[in-house]
Steps between C-alpha positions, in 0.01 A plus 500: 500500500646845442803592720315795659216274618751243625681760712171631638398147593828443685470832683144411600606165640786660697267765640242239597762290681647800684156608621435156646831480686469521879629807677662502843172520689299239311336248735678168538377230267386176666178353357243592770262220402766237567588613852382293794395685816473306827167543684491791743357318802665162458836329537441329166761584238532306178837358404694427184783247479855557383452223246192681359728793424785287362740653748818325609374298795849387596588864577232541768693339785817705437281813514339392827837407649634844407197672654536309825872573514419870454274531808172489309172461691263460205506486122221494241481491122170584327445444128197692374380502859524128572753368752787311340722490808430588863760411758557589865823468697605481864156465655340779295151411369243642261333670797812648659521880488820673387597857422506645147750776586534740204325256267190635677560843350318369193187451711506875567550553127191294417276664760608847388393399150166373628439830678582687179268271301230589752562872436615559857843631402719587203863388517600807299380727779738627765513315830413814694157504330417201721725534805522878526817705490785438741505121462873543421760748622577603142433859391133529405569556130710181496252298704227597257697341215455155654210301357362159589660376180838613636438286808407202281812538288743587785573844356387725787836678514507454879811393688522119513795490742308594817342164580144370483333770711247684283407776743520844341829592667669197346375567147755747371552645155792381288383552141191600308239226478542292186869576454651240736415132567552381858348200678320659794239402758311822429283289266291408810346847477294349218319300766413824678385650171269206430358515852441875476352484149268212586394635840596162639800330654778347292429153640126518433543630146770243424296209638176599328640593161788256454562232761146367535426520128772251407486277807822609665568465869742705706533840661717810527720516808690805620865411559704791634306745286497278191167371368578136411260245355490145636314213333523140393673410176183433304381854572817636346439272202143629466628856477764401246228330296281810511785708360582236236134517392528877448301585812211266430364221724261281305244756368587775747742770383648584840776731377477653152713345226650837411612561857658153528678563170637831626604340830695223326682715245770764547349785701770767468823560308753454781465133602374321189453178696231643730128543450256581779691302766533204261855415387538446125737263326641531150581871515838639384590625850381509859554667838506329839372610843731732695701586191500771236713286269367375168590143411499381137307196390190314613397482864501117504690388188383136498132583556266565204519855370127563548504395865396751765542436870402605849822471700528520879772500760654160573383357168122520506406466132210521259614438141244552220594386147218562248683336207530172690165531685682473833456640850775386739507560876788465744475577872762442766804626677785665312657256254846620597571821690224743599419714198262751355272435203740347249770241567725257313252233602254624235724404210617177662137401553408580141778278369340214694149594384613515138646151526154381607274688260708511180 
């Protein structure tokens, strides 16, 4: 073979490989045909044993002891949709309702995506297209910079130090939308946008287009102005499974794959560890709620790099790990002190999980 042809062959192979490499918004990569989905109108849920997976069975009890010590109410591990471990503590049962706290933000993410898939809204459009002007107290030209995507990515530029009240007088300008990341309850305006765009109520649209389609139970409850979701643990697991399956439930594409991919990858260039209200592991840096500081390193160092998570106050957790085919749920009281989304408990828990699954 002549040298020129050899070099061309090498260049062709390199180009072919680079074109097939995933970018930062490629859908996650579980094998859809292998995923088990529990029936919608049944308590039946297939199981898989620890021994089937060749996990370290002797590490299960230390994990459960740790969870109980850390004020856990319920804990589930799914592998490709099947239950490997389901455990309840302190009188909690598989029918007991508990709050999702900020882990429920991802429900709003999903329903916003459904509404966009249904051509009811466009997340690139400004919020005032749906809610009218004056929904904040920011100058009009600054208010009109804020899109639904800014609400999804926590980059509204509104003041996050004024509490949870999202009335217009409490939504004050700090920076241009997109230039500043700040964890803020203003995301709930997305629920108003969906209601307005669908000519429905948030609850009705949510129930019809998400909850009922995957067999969830539960409801939204207003707590001091906060819209908080309450459900049993299996309902939280169903939602985690839907997201693991790239928005699909059996043959029904409930949320588009492209939207789920965008939601579970970096959404802006300020907090690399944040998508559309999903927290992302394995990034070179991250920000935390109520802080403008950037911290180096991964969000949860001992968790898999491809993990993304819904994290709620007092350690409500949905962990999704495509590479290991896992969805993991934890509900309960705060493991240690009261906290916001992320806590030291996350990494401590993952050390215990790793001892089991590796």
